[in-house]
Every structure is written in structure tokens, then in C-alpha cells.
ROLO-517254 format. One line per 5 residues: number of its first residue (from 1); for each residue x, y, z of N, C-alpha, C. Coordinates in nm, 3 decimals. Each point is the difference from the previous one (the first is absolute). Layout:
NUM> X/Y/Z/X/Y/Z/X/Y/Z  ...;
! end
This chain:
1> -17.751/-23.551/14.460/-0.063/0.080/-0.105/-0.149/-0.034/-0.005  -0.081/0.100/-0.024/-0.145/-0.017/-0.009/-0.049/0.054/-0.133  -0.088/-0.078/-0.065/-0.059/0.049/-0.124/-0.149/-0.033/0.000  -0.078/0.086/-0.066/-0.144/-0.020/-0.010/-0.030/-0.104/-0.107  -0.096/-0.087/0.031/-0.043/-0.102/-0.095/-0.152/-0.009/0.003;
6> -0.059/-0.060/-0.100/-0.143/-0.028/-0.001/-0.023/-0.141/-0.052  -0.112/-0.058/0.043/-0.041/-0.131/-0.050/-0.151/-0.008/0.013  -0.061/-0.096/-0.069/-0.145/-0.012/0.000/-0.048/-0.104/0.101  -0.111/0.031/0.065/-0.067/-0.093/0.092/-0.149/0.007/-0.029  -0.057/-0.106/-0.052/-0.141/-0.003/-0.040/-0.034/0.118/-0.090;
11> 0.091/0.033/-0.089/-0.022/0.106/-0.097/0.032/0.140/0.049  0.035/0.015/0.126/0.031/0.131/0.057/0.151/0.021/0.007  0.045/0.121/-0.030/0.142/0.030/0.006/0.041/0.023/0.146  0.094/-0.077/0.047/0.049/0.009/0.136/0.133/0.075/0.000  0.013/0.097/0.089/0.122/0.079/0.011/0.091/-0.060/0.106;
16> 0.125/-0.022/-0.036/0.094/-0.059/0.093/0.134/0.069/-0.002  0.084/-0.036/0.097/0.139/0.043/0.004/0.087/-0.123/0.013  0.102/-0.008/-0.083/0.094/-0.112/0.004/0.131/0.049/0.061  0.038/-0.063/0.110/0.124/0.035/0.070/0.105/-0.106/-0.033  0.116/0.044/-0.045/0.108/-0.092/-0.031/0.125/0.035/0.080;
21> 0.086/-0.097/0.016/0.121/0.015/0.080/0.124/0.010/-0.087  0.102/0.068/0.049/0.128/0.004/-0.069/0.065/-0.138/-0.002  -0.032/-0.081/0.101/0.055/-0.135/0.010/-0.115/-0.099/0.017  -0.074/-0.028/-0.108/-0.119/-0.085/0.010/0.034/-0.143/0.042  -0.087/-0.055/0.085/0.022/-0.136/0.048/-0.085/-0.104/-0.074;
26> -0.074/0.046/-0.103/-0.078/-0.092/-0.081/-0.139/-0.029/0.052  -0.038/0.063/0.112/-0.129/-0.026/0.064/-0.090/0.122/-0.016  -0.129/-0.023/-0.025/-0.095/0.108/-0.023/-0.121/-0.015/0.091  -0.048/0.112/0.053/-0.111/-0.001/0.094/-0.104/0.103/-0.043  -0.126/-0.041/-0.003/-0.113/0.091/-0.022/-0.048/0.049/0.137;
31> -0.016/0.130/0.016/-0.045/0.055/0.128/-0.136/0.068/-0.019  -0.099/-0.042/0.081/-0.132/0.059/-0.005/-0.023/0.096/0.116  -0.076/0.106/-0.024/-0.019/0.106/0.100/-0.119/-0.027/0.092  -0.001/0.065/0.118/-0.115/-0.009/0.090/-0.126/0.060/-0.062  -0.114/-0.028/0.061/-0.125/0.061/-0.044/0.007/0.151/0.010;
36> -0.049/0.069/-0.101/-0.002/0.146/-0.016/0.137/0.059/-0.030  0.105/-0.079/0.005/0.135/0.052/-0.022/0.034/0.005/-0.149  0.120/0.048/-0.028/0.054/0.000/-0.136/0.142/-0.052/0.004  0.054/-0.029/-0.117/0.131/-0.061/-0.011/0.112/0.087/0.054  -0.024/0.130/0.009/0.105/0.092/0.047/0.014/0.001/0.151;
41> -0.087/-0.068/0.072/0.007/0.000/0.146/0.079/-0.121/0.050  -0.055/-0.083/0.086/0.079/-0.109/0.057/0.063/-0.093/-0.105  -0.066/-0.031/-0.113/0.067/-0.086/-0.099/0.131/0.058/-0.050  0.005/0.132/-0.020/0.123/0.062/-0.049/0.112/-0.011/0.102  -0.034/0.015/0.128/0.101/-0.012/0.105/0.059/-0.140/0.003;
46> -0.087/-0.101/-0.002/0.047/-0.138/0.002/0.077/-0.033/-0.129  -0.048/0.051/-0.113/0.067/-0.028/-0.127/0.140/0.060/-0.003  0.012/0.121/0.048/0.131/0.065/-0.001/0.100/-0.076/0.086  -0.044/-0.040/0.119/0.088/-0.073/0.091/0.036/-0.138/-0.054  -0.096/-0.068/-0.062/0.028/-0.132/-0.055/0.088/0.008/-0.124;
51> -0.015/0.107/-0.078/0.085/0.015/-0.118/0.146/0.019/0.041  0.022/0.060/0.115/0.137/0.017/0.051/0.064/-0.134/0.034  -0.084/-0.102/0.016/0.049/-0.135/0.029/0.006/-0.087/-0.125  -0.021/0.061/-0.116/0.017/-0.072/-0.125/-0.128/-0.048/-0.066  -0.113/0.019/0.064/-0.126/-0.047/-0.058/-0.053/0.098/-0.105;
56> -0.077/-0.053/-0.095/-0.078/0.080/-0.092/-0.143/0.003/0.054  -0.062/0.117/0.002/-0.132/0.017/0.060/-0.096/0.067/-0.098  -0.124/-0.048/0.001/-0.107/0.067/-0.074/-0.107/0.043/0.098  -0.022/0.130/0.011/-0.113/0.053/0.076/-0.104/0.050/-0.099  -0.126/0.005/0.042/-0.105/0.044/-0.093/-0.120/0.054/0.077;
61> -0.076/0.084/-0.067/-0.128/0.046/0.053/-0.109/-0.094/-0.044  -0.086/-0.039/0.092/-0.112/-0.087/-0.035/-0.089/0.068/-0.103  -0.067/-0.079/-0.081/-0.099/0.055/-0.094/-0.102/0.083/0.078  -0.045/0.108/-0.063/-0.095/0.096/0.057/0.063/0.093/0.102  0.129/-0.013/0.023/0.065/0.079/0.105/0.132/0.058/-0.050;
66> 0.049/0.102/0.070/0.129/0.059/-0.034/0.005/0.047/-0.144  0.109/-0.036/-0.069/0.018/0.038/-0.140/-0.056/-0.103/-0.097  -0.054/-0.109/0.050/-0.052/-0.104/-0.087/-0.138/0.035/-0.053  -0.037/-0.065/-0.111/-0.130/0.024/-0.061/-0.112/-0.067/0.079  -0.123/0.040/-0.031/-0.118/-0.063/0.056/-0.098/0.099/0.059;
71> -0.126/-0.014/-0.038/-0.109/0.081/0.055/-0.105/-0.092/0.061  -0.059/0.039/0.112/0.019/0.126/0.073/0.132/0.003/0.075  0.048/0.119/0.027/0.123/0.015/0.074/-0.020/-0.046/0.145  0.105/-0.059/0.055/0.004/-0.042/0.141/-0.099/-0.112/0.031  -0.021/-0.086/-0.098/-0.073/-0.124/0.024/0.097/-0.101/0.057;
76> -0.039/-0.068/0.107/0.079/-0.110/0.056/-0.070/-0.130/-0.038  0.062/-0.072/-0.093/-0.059/-0.121/-0.055/0.097/-0.117/0.021  -0.023/-0.085/0.100/0.094/-0.109/0.029/0.032/-0.088/-0.120  -0.100/-0.033/-0.080/0.025/-0.085/-0.116/0.097/0.067/-0.097  -0.016/0.130/-0.021/0.090/0.072/-0.089/0.139/0.014/0.061;
81> 0.006/0.020/0.132/0.130/0.012/0.065/0.082/-0.128/-0.018  -0.068/-0.114/0.005/0.069/-0.128/-0.023/0.050/-0.008/-0.144  -0.085/0.041/-0.094/0.041/0.000/-0.140/0.119/0.092/-0.024  0.005/0.112/0.071/0.111/0.094/-0.016/0.133/-0.067/0.036  0.001/-0.078/0.108/0.121/-0.073/0.037/0.041/-0.097/-0.111;
86> -0.096/-0.074/-0.051/0.030/-0.099/-0.104/0.049/0.069/-0.127  -0.059/0.115/-0.031/0.043/0.076/-0.118/0.142/0.052/0.019  0.035/0.038/0.122/0.137/0.044/0.028/0.098/-0.113/-0.023  -0.036/-0.120/0.043/0.086/-0.116/-0.023/0.013/-0.028/-0.149  -0.109/0.011/-0.073/0.004/-0.020/-0.145/0.095/0.100/-0.066;
91> -0.011/0.125/0.039/0.087/0.104/-0.054/0.147/-0.034/0.023  0.032/-0.037/0.123/0.140/-0.031/0.033/0.049/-0.124/-0.073  -0.089/-0.096/-0.020/0.041/-0.128/-0.057/0.048/0.010/-0.144  -0.034/0.109/-0.069/0.041/0.014/-0.140/0.108/0.107/-0.018  0.055/0.050/0.111/0.110/0.095/-0.011/0.130/-0.076/-0.020;
96> 0.080/0.044/-0.095/0.120/-0.074/-0.039/0.104/-0.010/0.111  0.001/0.096/0.091/0.103/0.002/0.104/-0.050/-0.053/0.134  -0.115/-0.068/0.000/-0.057/-0.054/0.124/-0.020/-0.150/-0.015  0.041/-0.073/0.102/-0.016/-0.146/0.001/-0.142/-0.033/0.047  -0.086/-0.054/-0.087/-0.138/-0.026/0.039/-0.015/-0.111/0.104;
101> 0.107/-0.075/0.023/-0.004/-0.107/0.100/0.040/0.049/0.139  0.027/0.131/0.012/0.046/0.055/0.129/-0.078/0.126/0.035  -0.133/-0.012/-0.003/-0.088/0.113/0.031/-0.078/-0.031/0.127  0.000/0.096/0.093/-0.077/-0.012/0.123/-0.094/0.116/0.016  -0.086/-0.008/0.101/-0.097/0.106/0.029/0.014/0.043/0.146;
106> -0.007/0.132/0.021/-0.007/0.058/0.133/-0.124/0.088/0.007  -0.089/-0.030/0.093/-0.121/0.079/0.019/0.002/0.071/0.133  -0.029/0.130/-0.001/-0.002/0.080/0.122/-0.145/0.033/0.034  -0.041/-0.025/0.125/-0.134/0.030/0.049/-0.105/-0.071/-0.086  -0.091/0.074/-0.064/-0.104/-0.063/-0.082/0.060/-0.087/-0.110;
111> 0.112/0.043/-0.056/0.065/-0.081/-0.103/0.058/-0.129/0.058  0.025/-0.001/0.131/0.039/-0.125/0.064/-0.111/-0.102/-0.009  -0.125/0.048/0.006/-0.114/-0.087/-0.021/-0.015/-0.039/-0.145  0.013/0.096/-0.091/-0.017/-0.030/-0.142/0.112/-0.089/-0.055  0.119/0.012/0.057/0.114/-0.079/-0.047/-0.023/-0.150/0.017;
116> -0.079/-0.037/0.101/-0.022/-0.143/0.025/-0.080/-0.065/-0.113  -0.122/0.043/-0.030/-0.074/-0.064/-0.110/0.067/0.020/-0.135  0.068/0.114/-0.020/0.071/0.020/-0.126/0.107/-0.108/-0.019  0.070/-0.032/0.107/0.107/-0.100/-0.007/-0.055/-0.142/-0.004  -0.108/-0.024/0.075/-0.062/-0.133/-0.001/-0.035/-0.041/-0.143;
121> -0.053/0.093/-0.077/-0.044/-0.031/-0.135/0.104/0.019/-0.107  0.123/0.032/0.038/0.102/0.029/-0.101/0.133/-0.064/0.040  0.029/-0.119/-0.052/0.124/-0.069/0.037/0.126/0.068/-0.051  -0.012/0.104/-0.080/0.118/0.076/-0.040/0.060/0.074/0.119  -0.081/0.024/0.102/0.049/0.065/0.123/0.071/-0.105/0.083;
126> 0.128/0.019/0.021/0.081/-0.104/0.064/0.017/0.020/0.151  -0.034/0.118/0.051/0.010/0.025/0.144/-0.092/0.117/0.033  -0.059/-0.004/0.121/-0.099/0.099/0.040/0.035/0.055/0.139  -0.004/0.132/0.013/0.022/0.063/0.130/-0.107/0.106/0.023  -0.039/0.017/0.126/-0.096/0.104/0.036/0.056/0.082/0.115;
131> -0.035/0.127/0.002/0.035/0.090/0.110/-0.129/0.065/0.050  -0.033/-0.023/0.128/-0.122/0.055/0.060/-0.122/-0.036/-0.084  -0.012/-0.127/-0.036/-0.107/-0.044/-0.090/-0.138/0.028/0.058  -0.088/0.046/-0.087/-0.140/0.026/0.036/-0.090/-0.064/-0.106  -0.098/-0.073/0.045/-0.107/-0.048/-0.086/-0.108/0.107/0.004;
136> -0.021/0.071/-0.112/-0.097/0.108/-0.001/-0.141/-0.051/0.027  -0.025/-0.127/-0.033/-0.130/-0.059/0.033/-0.021/-0.008/0.150  0.100/-0.050/0.070/-0.006/-0.006/0.147/-0.012/0.140/0.059  0.073/0.095/-0.057/-0.003/0.135/0.055/-0.141/0.060/-0.012  -0.065/-0.021/-0.112/-0.136/0.051/-0.017/-0.098/-0.075/0.089;
141> 0.016/-0.132/0.010/-0.096/-0.081/0.075/0.019/0.010/0.151  0.127/0.007/0.044/0.027/-0.010/0.144/0.081/0.115/0.057  0.051/0.089/-0.085/0.081/0.110/0.048/0.147/-0.037/0.008  0.085/0.101/0.007/0.144/-0.025/0.003/0.041/-0.086/0.118  -0.071/0.017/0.114/0.035/-0.076/0.120/-0.084/-0.125/0.018;
146> -0.094/-0.025/-0.090/-0.085/-0.118/0.008/-0.117/0.013/0.094  -0.022/0.118/0.056/-0.104/0.019/0.102/-0.110/0.097/-0.043  -0.019/0.016/-0.127/-0.099/0.095/-0.051/-0.143/-0.045/0.031  -0.084/0.094/0.036/-0.142/-0.027/0.022/-0.061/-0.049/-0.132  -0.069/-0.114/-0.001/-0.059/-0.052/-0.125/-0.091/0.099/-0.071;
151> -0.055/0.094/0.076/-0.090/0.099/-0.061/0.074/0.089/-0.100  0.130/0.017/0.019/0.078/0.084/-0.091/-0.004/-0.058/-0.141  0.024/-0.130/-0.012/-0.002/-0.064/-0.132/-0.138/0.010/-0.064  -0.104/-0.022/0.078/-0.137/0.010/-0.052/-0.025/0.138/-0.058  0.040/0.102/0.073/-0.021/0.138/-0.045/0.082/0.031/-0.125;
156> 0.124/-0.051/-0.005/0.084/0.023/-0.117/-0.059/-0.064/-0.125  -0.046/-0.124/0.014/-0.058/-0.069/-0.115/-0.129/0.066/-0.047  -0.080/0.050/0.093/-0.122/0.072/-0.038/0.035/0.127/-0.076  0.099/0.072/0.047/0.041/0.123/-0.067/0.055/-0.030/-0.139  0.077/-0.109/-0.014/0.055/-0.037/-0.130/-0.112/-0.038/-0.097;
161> -0.099/-0.073/0.049/-0.113/-0.040/-0.084/-0.079/0.122/-0.047  -0.021/0.094/0.089/-0.071/0.123/-0.037/0.078/0.078/-0.105  0.132/-0.001/0.011/0.083/0.071/-0.097/-0.012/-0.064/-0.138  -0.004/-0.133/-0.005/-0.016/-0.067/-0.128/-0.137/0.033/-0.062  -0.102/0.013/0.082/-0.132/0.037/-0.051/0.001/0.142/-0.055;
166> 0.072/0.089/0.067/0.011/0.138/-0.048/0.061/0.002/-0.140  0.103/-0.080/-0.020/0.064/-0.005/-0.131/-0.098/-0.047/-0.107  -0.081/-0.099/0.034/-0.101/-0.050/-0.095/-0.100/0.107/-0.036  -0.020/0.096/0.092/-0.093/0.110/-0.026/0.067/0.119/-0.067  0.128/-0.018/-0.035/0.071/0.106/-0.071/0.072/0.098/0.090;
171> 0.010/-0.030/0.128/0.068/0.089/0.094/0.144/-0.047/0.022  0.073/0.078/0.081/0.137/-0.033/0.030/0.008/-0.111/0.104  0.102/-0.084/-0.011/0.021/-0.108/0.097/0.028/0.056/0.140  0.084/0.101/0.006/0.042/0.053/0.129/0.112/-0.083/0.059  0.058/0.047/0.109/0.112/-0.067/0.062/0.001/0.024/0.149;
176> 0.074/-0.081/0.071/0.006/0.014/0.145/0.144/0.032/0.043  0.017/0.082/0.103/0.135/0.036/0.045/0.068/-0.117/0.068  0.131/-0.012/-0.022/0.079/-0.107/0.062/0.066/0.048/0.127  0.029/0.130/0.007/0.074/0.055/0.114/-0.083/0.105/0.074  0.031/0.023/0.128/-0.066/0.106/0.076/0.023/0.137/-0.064;
181> -0.085/0.092/0.034/0.007/0.133/-0.061/0.117/0.083/0.050  0.046/-0.027/0.122/0.109/0.079/0.055/0.069/-0.071/0.116  0.098/0.066/0.057/0.082/-0.062/0.104/-0.080/-0.038/0.123  -0.089/0.086/0.044/-0.077/-0.028/0.121/-0.086/-0.126/-0.019  -0.067/-0.008/-0.112/-0.082/-0.117/-0.029/0.086/-0.125/-0.014;
186> 0.118/0.015/-0.061/0.091/-0.114/-0.018/0.048/-0.053/0.134  0.038/0.089/0.090/0.047/-0.045/0.133/-0.112/-0.069/0.077  -0.121/0.046/-0.018/-0.114/-0.062/0.070/-0.024/-0.143/-0.047  0.048/-0.033/-0.119/-0.021/-0.133/-0.055/0.100/-0.103/0.049  0.099/0.042/0.080/0.101/-0.092/0.049/0.128/0.008/-0.081;
191> 0.103/-0.070/0.048/0.134/0.010/-0.060/0.002/-0.044/-0.146  -0.064/-0.111/-0.034/0.005/-0.051/-0.137/-0.064/0.100/-0.096  -0.114/0.053/0.037/-0.068/0.098/-0.086/0.085/0.126/-0.013  0.055/0.045/0.113/0.082/0.122/-0.003/0.122/-0.017/-0.089  0.069/-0.114/0.014/0.121/-0.021/-0.080/-0.032/-0.008/-0.149;
196> -0.112/-0.063/-0.034/-0.039/-0.005/-0.141/-0.026/0.140/-0.054  -0.073/0.080/0.079/-0.027/0.138/-0.041/0.129/0.079/-0.012  0.090/-0.015/0.097/0.125/0.075/-0.001/0.085/-0.036/-0.122  0.005/-0.131/-0.032/0.082/-0.043/-0.114/-0.055/0.054/-0.131  -0.130/-0.012/-0.021/-0.059/0.033/-0.129/-0.044/0.146/-0.015;
201> -0.024/0.068/0.112/-0.065/0.131/-0.008/0.085/0.115/0.052  0.125/-0.026/0.036/0.089/0.107/0.045/0.130/-0.009/-0.079  0.091/0.090/0.033/0.128/0.003/-0.072/0.085/-0.124/0.026  -0.040/-0.084/0.094/0.075/-0.124/0.025/0.016/-0.079/-0.129  -0.109/-0.021/-0.075/0.015/-0.071/-0.128/-0.119/0.024/-0.093;
206> -0.066/0.112/0.013/-0.114/0.030/-0.086/0.044/0.007/-0.146  -0.087/-0.049/-0.088/0.027/0.008/-0.143/-0.128/0.042/-0.071  0.010/0.089/-0.098/-0.122/0.053/-0.065/-0.083/-0.105/-0.073  0.060/-0.113/-0.036/-0.077/-0.101/-0.072/-0.052/-0.111/0.091  0.036/-0.001/0.125/-0.054/-0.103/0.088/-0.146/0.034/0.032;
211> -0.081/-0.103/0.015/-0.145/0.020/0.015/-0.036/0.037/0.144  -0.086/0.098/0.016/-0.054/0.035/0.132/-0.141/-0.056/0.018  -0.056/-0.050/-0.108/-0.134/-0.060/0.005/-0.008/-0.108/-0.105  -0.098/-0.090/0.013/-0.022/-0.107/-0.096/-0.144/0.004/-0.048  -0.023/-0.051/-0.120/-0.137/-0.005/-0.051/-0.082/-0.099/0.081;
216> -0.130/0.027/0.012/-0.086/-0.085/0.082/-0.006/-0.143/-0.050  0.015/-0.021/-0.130/-0.007/-0.137/-0.049/0.128/-0.079/0.030  0.096/0.065/0.066/0.115/-0.074/0.053/-0.039/-0.086/0.120  -0.100/0.046/0.075/-0.034/-0.063/0.128/-0.044/-0.144/-0.018  -0.100/-0.024/-0.085/-0.051/-0.137/-0.013/0.101/-0.090/-0.070;
221> 0.084/0.056/-0.086/0.106/-0.080/-0.062/0.098/-0.049/0.105  0.036/0.089/0.093/0.093/-0.039/0.106/-0.065/-0.093/0.102  -0.127/0.024/0.031/-0.068/-0.075/0.106/-0.008/-0.149/-0.029  0.000/-0.038/-0.127/-0.012/-0.142/-0.036/0.134/-0.060/-0.043  0.108/0.070/0.028/0.133/-0.046/-0.037/0.063/-0.076/0.117;
226> 0.072/-0.109/-0.031/0.068/-0.080/0.101/0.143/-0.023/-0.045  0.091/0.084/0.048/0.137/0.000/-0.051/0.076/-0.129/0.027  -0.026/-0.063/0.114/0.084/-0.112/0.043/-0.068/-0.135/-0.018  -0.108/-0.005/-0.076/-0.080/-0.122/-0.013/0.083/-0.119/-0.047  0.091/0.023/-0.095/0.077/-0.111/-0.057/0.150/0.015/0.026;
231> 0.037/0.061/0.110/0.141/0.029/0.026/0.087/-0.125/0.003  -0.059/-0.113/0.039/0.079/-0.124/0.007/0.050/-0.043/-0.139  -0.062/0.051/-0.107/0.038/-0.039/-0.135/0.127/0.070/-0.048  0.052/0.095/0.078/0.130/0.058/-0.035/0.109/-0.105/0.012  -0.011/-0.087/0.099/0.095/-0.110/0.017/0.003/-0.087/-0.125;
236> 0.119/-0.046/-0.044/0.129/-0.002/0.068/0.087/0.122/-0.023  -0.055/0.106/-0.058/0.077/0.123/-0.013/0.011/0.066/0.138  0.110/0.069/0.029/0.020/0.058/0.133/-0.082/0.126/0.025  -0.041/0.017/0.125/-0.082/0.113/0.043/0.063/0.064/0.124  0.015/0.131/-0.002/0.044/0.078/0.116/-0.107/0.101/0.033;
241> -0.046/0.002/0.126/-0.099/0.099/0.045/0.061/0.080/0.114  0.002/0.132/-0.019/0.058/0.092/0.099/-0.111/0.087/0.057  -0.006/0.010/0.131/-0.093/0.092/0.065/0.076/0.073/0.110  -0.072/0.082/0.075/0.063/0.080/0.105/-0.059/-0.035/0.136  0.083/0.009/0.102/-0.041/-0.038/0.136/-0.125/0.073/0.044;
246> -0.011/0.127/-0.032/-0.112/0.081/0.047/-0.099/0.034/-0.111  0.000/-0.077/-0.107/-0.092/0.025/-0.111/-0.141/-0.049/0.037  -0.098/0.087/-0.013/-0.139/-0.038/0.023/-0.040/-0.113/-0.094  0.061/-0.003/-0.117/-0.035/-0.097/-0.104/0.078/-0.131/0.010  0.086/-0.015/0.099/0.088/-0.117/0.007/-0.079/-0.132/0.001;
251> -0.120/0.002/0.056/-0.080/-0.122/0.006/-0.029/-0.058/-0.138  -0.011/0.087/-0.100/-0.025/-0.051/-0.135/0.119/-0.081/-0.050  0.120/0.053/0.020/0.121/-0.072/-0.041/0.014/-0.131/0.077  -0.022/0.005/0.132/0.016/-0.120/0.082/-0.099/-0.109/-0.040  -0.125/0.038/-0.024/-0.101/-0.098/-0.042/0.035/-0.059/-0.136;
256> 0.041/0.085/-0.093/0.035/-0.047/-0.134/0.121/-0.093/0.005  0.097/0.038/0.081/0.122/-0.081/0.010/-0.031/-0.140/0.051  -0.091/-0.010/0.095/-0.038/-0.130/0.052/-0.060/-0.089/-0.108  -0.072/0.060/-0.094/-0.065/-0.076/-0.106/0.095/-0.038/-0.112  0.110/0.072/-0.012/0.097/-0.027/-0.107/0.076/-0.129/0.027;
261> 0.054/-0.058/-0.106/0.081/-0.120/0.012/0.148/0.034/-0.018  0.085/-0.089/0.043/0.144/0.017/-0.017/0.037/-0.004/-0.149  0.110/0.068/-0.035/0.089/0.078/0.085/-0.058/0.140/0.028  -0.004/0.037/0.125/-0.053/0.130/0.039/0.080/0.057/0.115  0.008/0.133/0.004/0.074/0.070/0.104/-0.082/0.119/0.048;
266> -0.001/0.021/0.130/-0.067/0.114/0.061/0.104/0.084/0.071  -0.009/0.133/-0.020/0.091/0.090/0.072/-0.080/0.116/0.055  0.022/0.031/0.128/-0.068/0.110/0.068/0.102/0.108/0.035  -0.021/0.120/-0.050/0.089/0.112/0.027/-0.032/0.055/0.139  0.099/0.001/0.087/-0.020/0.043/0.138/-0.032/0.149/0.009;
271> -0.083/0.035/0.097/-0.028/0.140/0.036/-0.044/0.084/-0.120  -0.076/-0.061/-0.089/-0.046/0.071/-0.119/-0.151/-0.015/-0.016  -0.060/0.096/-0.069/-0.142/-0.005/-0.033/-0.016/-0.033/-0.148  -0.124/-0.017/-0.041/-0.031/-0.028/-0.141/0.061/0.107/-0.091  -0.026/0.126/0.029/0.043/0.108/-0.089/0.150/0.026/0.012;
276> 0.062/-0.038/0.113/0.145/0.010/0.010/0.069/-0.076/-0.113  -0.061/-0.110/-0.043/0.059/-0.082/-0.105/-0.010/0.065/-0.137  -0.069/0.113/-0.010/-0.007/0.074/-0.126/0.125/0.084/-0.023  0.049/0.067/0.109/0.104/0.100/-0.024/0.095/0.027/0.115  -0.023/-0.053/0.118/0.091/0.027/0.112/0.130/-0.077/-0.023;
281> 0.110/0.071/0.000/0.128/-0.055/-0.044/0.037/-0.129/0.072  -0.005/-0.001/0.132/0.042/-0.118/0.075/-0.089/-0.120/-0.031  -0.130/0.022/-0.006/-0.094/-0.109/-0.026/0.014/-0.052/-0.142  0.011/0.091/-0.097/0.014/-0.040/-0.140/0.131/-0.077/-0.019  0.108/0.048/0.058/0.129/-0.067/-0.015/-0.002/-0.140/0.062;
286> -0.071/-0.013/0.111/-0.012/-0.131/0.064/-0.072/-0.096/-0.095  -0.112/0.046/-0.055/-0.074/-0.083/-0.096/0.085/-0.029/-0.124  0.071/0.101/-0.049/0.081/-0.016/-0.120/0.107/-0.108/0.016  0.060/-0.006/0.118/0.105/-0.100/0.020/-0.055/-0.140/-0.020  -0.124/-0.023/0.046/-0.064/-0.131/-0.021/-0.038/-0.022/-0.145;
291> -0.048/0.105/-0.065/-0.040/-0.012/-0.140/0.120/-0.031/-0.089  0.113/0.065/0.026/0.119/-0.024/-0.080/0.045/-0.145/0.013  0.005/-0.049/0.124/0.041/-0.140/0.021/-0.098/-0.097/-0.066  -0.129/0.030/0.016/-0.105/-0.089/-0.053/0.006/-0.010/-0.151  -0.003/0.115/-0.069/-0.004/-0.002/-0.145/0.135/-0.046/-0.059;
296> 0.109/0.028/0.069/0.130/-0.046/-0.050/0.004/-0.152/-0.004  -0.057/-0.064/0.101/-0.001/-0.146/0.005/-0.111/-0.059/-0.086  -0.118/0.063/0.003/-0.117/-0.058/-0.068/0.008/0.014/-0.151  0.065/0.106/-0.048/0.008/0.024/-0.144/0.139/-0.033/-0.056;
! end
């Protein structure tokens, strides 16, 4: 069963969905969405499948995005995204039918990055898992594959600074596109770019509330963010990091995993890409089998 819920994060109303099971196992998981996504996309798929295994799940839209409050719309603010996770845990901790000592976090893509600092600073989180984790700071600074020309970051920061000056002069902030304009441009960007465009911008999984662009002041906020800086502080709580064999972003998970302390587990989904872990049945089910085992034992 799924029901709509709301809770406050830094004074903003956050829109969420609570998934419950007919045979609850007493364990609850907060699921965070990828960058530009909404709770109705990959988080809903994972939540539905996990609820069938007895878990209670809370999915939510980040502040400034989806159905949640916050202006300007489609701002990506790492500090706020971390607060949103903590606010979700607070909300769950006071529900009469939820055990506050058995709450975990699952972060997908960008939320895999945000889940780490959120959990580091919040001992109420008893177990942490990531799927295709991305540090948005690394992505802005070095690119999804880690090989971005340094000039790209310089140009992005200059454009963001100019946008902030425009606002001071009474003009609009403006925004930058996240996805290619069409299929031809998407294919020219390589497999990772094409798959992202296909997932978000076609009938594969397009949603009217998912963001196609972000505000310019998102850039400098992301550029100075370091998702995995304190990952070792999750220990002694258990950590599971899942990536895909052919994910362009796998290096982020592998580097972060090396820095983490025990107990930690790494799982690589064979013959899968980063975006396959969003919705491709075989890849998602493979990841789910590990998540079920992990959270069943950890919580």
C-alpha cells in the first residue's frame, strides 16, 4: 500500500510516499532519488519491490524539486539534500507503527552521494546502501567518467557567477539544460549520455515533474561538495555499495568503497550500465536481491 505524506525540512514542506507491506518485517528504509529525478521514478520501483519483501519505505522529492516546496524551482543544493534525508528520518522516528531503531537509507545515483554525509552525521541511521552512487561534486569537477577537460569547470563557474550578478541587478537567474536537445545529440554524447536522455526524456520513464534543467546557482554549490569526505565515519554501522560492470560512474563507488571502513560490502551487477540500475528488470532485481539480504541482516 502507498500513501502520500508530507514533512518539514528546513521549514520547507517535503512531499513523500510511504509504502507499507501486508506482512511488515519491522524494518524501514528511506530512498532518495537521482539528480533531476522524482520519487515516482526509480525510487518508486525499488520501494514497490522492497515492500513486497516486507519492508516499509519512504520515498520523497528533494526540496525545490518535484512536488516539494522551495523556490527557485529545480535548485540542486547538496546541503539541503542532506537535510532532507535527516528530516525523513525524523518523520519516521515519531510514527507509532515504525521502530526508530531499525531505519536505514538507500541512495540512488546522486542520492547515493548525499546518503553518505546524511548518515555520517545522523546515528539514527543504522545501515546505509547506495546504488550507482554519484558524487555531484566530482561530476561537476571531473565529469561522469573522471576525464573532463578542466576548462569545462572554469566555464561553468564563470557562468554561475555571472548569473548571481544578474540576480543582484534584478534580472532572472536563468538555468542550464541537463540533457541533450534530441536523440541525435544524445547519441553523439556516448552511451551514458544517451541512456540518461532516453530514461528522462522519452516514454521509457519520463515524468512531468522531473527536471530538465537546473538553476545556475546549483553549479557552484555542487562544485564545492565532497560526498565521500567522511565515509569512514559510517563505521561501525554497515555499508553496502552497488554499482554496475559497465557504469561510467563506477569509479566513484570503487574509490569511495576503498575509503570506507568495515563492515562494508561491494557488489557489481554484471553486464549492466549506470542507468540500467534505474529500471531494467534484470539489473534492478539483481541489485534488489543484495539489498534485501543486506537490510534484513543490518536492521
